[in-house]
N, C-alpha and C positions, 0 to 999 in steps of 0.2 A: 535598594537593589544591589545584588551581588556583583562581583567583578565581571564575570562573563556576560551577565545581563547588561550592565553598563557599557561594556565595550561594544557589544552587539548593537545596542541602541544608538550609541554615538556614530558608529560606522554606517549603520543604515540611514541615519538622519543626514549624514554627509554624502550619502550615495557612494561610499567606498566599500569595495568588496574584500578588504583584507582580514576582517574579523574571523571568518571561518578558518582561514590558514593558521592564524595565531592560535585559535582555540584547538585546532586539530593537533598542533605541535605540543601545546600544554597538556592535552588529554593523554599523551603517552607517558607522562609521569604518574607514578602510582598515586601520589598524594592528590592529584587532580582527577585521575581516572575514576576513583572511587566515590567522588562527590556526587550527591543527588540533589536536584532542585525540584520544586513543585510550583505550579501556577494555577490560577483559577480561570477557566475558560468563560466565554461570554454566557453560556447557558448555565453557569454555576458549578460545573463539574471540576473537581480537583484532579490534576494530572501531573504525575512525576516523570522525570526523565534524567539522563546523565547530564550533570550541570555544565559540562564543557563540550557537549556534543555540538559540532559545528553545523549540523543540519537542522536540529530542532531549536537551537538558540535564535535562529533568524525568525522562526514562526512563533515561538512561545515567549521570547523575551521582547523582541522588537515589533511584534504584531503584524509581520508581513502576512497578507492573506494566503491561506494554505489551500491549494487545489480548488479555487472557486468553481471550476467546471464540474468537479465531482460533487460539490455541494449542491449545484443546480440539479444534477441528475438525481441525487438522493431525495431532494425535495419533490421532484417530479414522480419518482417511482417507488419510494420507500414504503408508503402506507400499506400496512397489512402484510408485509413480507418479513422474512428472516434475513438479516444481513449476515453473509458468510464473508468475513474480512480476512482475505488470504494475503499474507505479507502484512499482518497487522502492525508490525513494529512495536511502538509503545502503547498502542491501542487508541489513537486519536479518534478514528471513526467509530470504533466500538463503544468508547465512552459516550459519544454523542448520539448514539443510534436512535434514541427515543425522540430526539428533536425532529427527526425526519418521518416519524410514523412507523418505523420498524417495530415489530412485536418483540423481538429479541435479537441478539448478536452472538455469533460464534467466531471467536478470533483465533487465527492460526498463524504461528510465526516459527520460522526455522532458526533464527539467530539465537543461540543460547544466552548471549549477553543481555538481549532485550526481553526474553521471556519473563524474568522476574519483575521488570517494570510493567509488562503487559498484565501479569497476574495481579499486581498492585493496583493498576488503574481500572481494569475491567472485572466487574464482579460476576460476569456471566461465564460461559464455557470457554475454556482456553486449551488449545492443542499446541504442544511443542512438536512441530512436524513440518516437513516440506510437502506441499500438495504436488501430486504426480499421477501417473496413469494407474498405478497399482499401490495398495497399502502394503505395509509390512516389509518393504525393502529398506535400503539405506542409501543416502546420498552423502557427499562430502560437501559441507558448507564452508565457503571460503570468504575472506573479507569481513567487513564489520559495518555496523551502522546501516545507513541508507544505501550503501553500495555493496552489502553483502550479496552473495550469489552462489549458485551451485558451481563447484569446482571445475575449472576449465584447464585442459592440458596439464593435468597432474598437479594443480595448485594444492598446497597443504591446507588443511582445515580440520573440521570436527565432523564426525558421523551423526547424521540426523535421520530419524525414521521418516518414511513416506506415508502419505495419507491420500487415498483416492476420495474425492468429494462424494461419490455415490454411497460411500460407506457411512456417511453421516445419517443417512436414512431419514431425511426430513419428511414431515407430514404435509406441509403446506408449501406455498410458493416462496422462492428465495431470490434475493439479489446477491450475486457473487461478485465481489471486488477482487480482481486479480491484479496484484502488484508484487509479482514473484520473480522479477529480474531474470527473464529468459526462459522460465519454465511454463509459460502460459499454455502452449499447445499441449504439453503433457497433462496439465491440469484439466484442460478442456476434454481430452480423451478419457480422463478419469471421472468424468461426471455422469456417464451413462445417460439414463433418461430423466435425470433431475429436472424437476419443474423449476426453471430458473431463467433469470436475465443476467447477463454479464456486464460489468463495467470493467474495462481493461485498458491498459496503456500500450500504445504502439509507436514506433519510431520510423519516420520516413527515411532517415539516413541509414537505417538498418534493413531497409527493404520491406517494411510493413508485413512481416511474416505472419503475425497473428491475424491481421485483417484479411490477407489473401487466404489463409486456411479457413476462416469462417465463411467468407464469400463463396469459397469453393464447396462448402458443405451446406449451402442454402440458408445460412443465418441472415436475418434482416438486421442492417446496421444503421446507427443513427449517431449524430453528433451530440454534444452536451445540451444543445437546445432542442433535441428531438427532431431534427431535420434529417431526412432520409440520405443514406450514403449508399451508392450503388457501384462504386469503383474505388480502387486504391488511388488513382490519380486525382479523384475528386478531393480526398482528404488533404493531399499536399497543396492542391490549388485553392482550397477554401481556407486552410488554416496555416499554410506555410510549411516548408520542408525542414526547418531548422530546429524544431522543438518537439518533444513527445506530445502526443494527444491522448486524452481519455475519451473512449468511445463506448457506445452501448451496443450490445448484440442481443437479439431475441431469436428464439428457435423458430424455424419454419412453422407456419400454421397449417 
């Protein structure tokens, strides 16, 4: 095992959270920032990622379970659908899409640093774009890695083209995973009449804005065990206010 892998495994086994901080600092040096690692997932897929990435090291080196709630949802709803992986990052879910019965996967990622890894890992369709209400515009993408986001208050960044999901013009039903760091409502507005179910992340500490929007427009909401959700307060009461939640939304029947 290489140095970042060994460091992460030791810290995780000891339940010490210092490894991400060390790796983040090391990744700022060019000699480390350019290094690439690869691991084999349980399903046999090979996936590459930045070797010193403090986010992915925990999951791909140390084996910490990655979003088990999303995995449950995909097993329940994936069969026969297209996965539209918005905020695909390095392509973890797109690489695994056939495990869940998806017919194919379309991966969309705004971060220019991650797109080469996404193309390396996912052999299907890849868009370097930010999902939004309309296609053909530009946003400024700021930050990096798992904390990349649309520029706020004049943050410096790079220009990225926008893509409205309705312009994918899919023939059949889709499951759209939205992990787009604050652009969820714009992405939803850009779906038009897409035949889709959503899996999205929302934050009680930030007011559950996406959930409020969906409930206000008649969508039916469920938790990761497909139990019905009828109010924002129910989410915090059932799951706790301190962590983000992955939820399911279905169009009104």
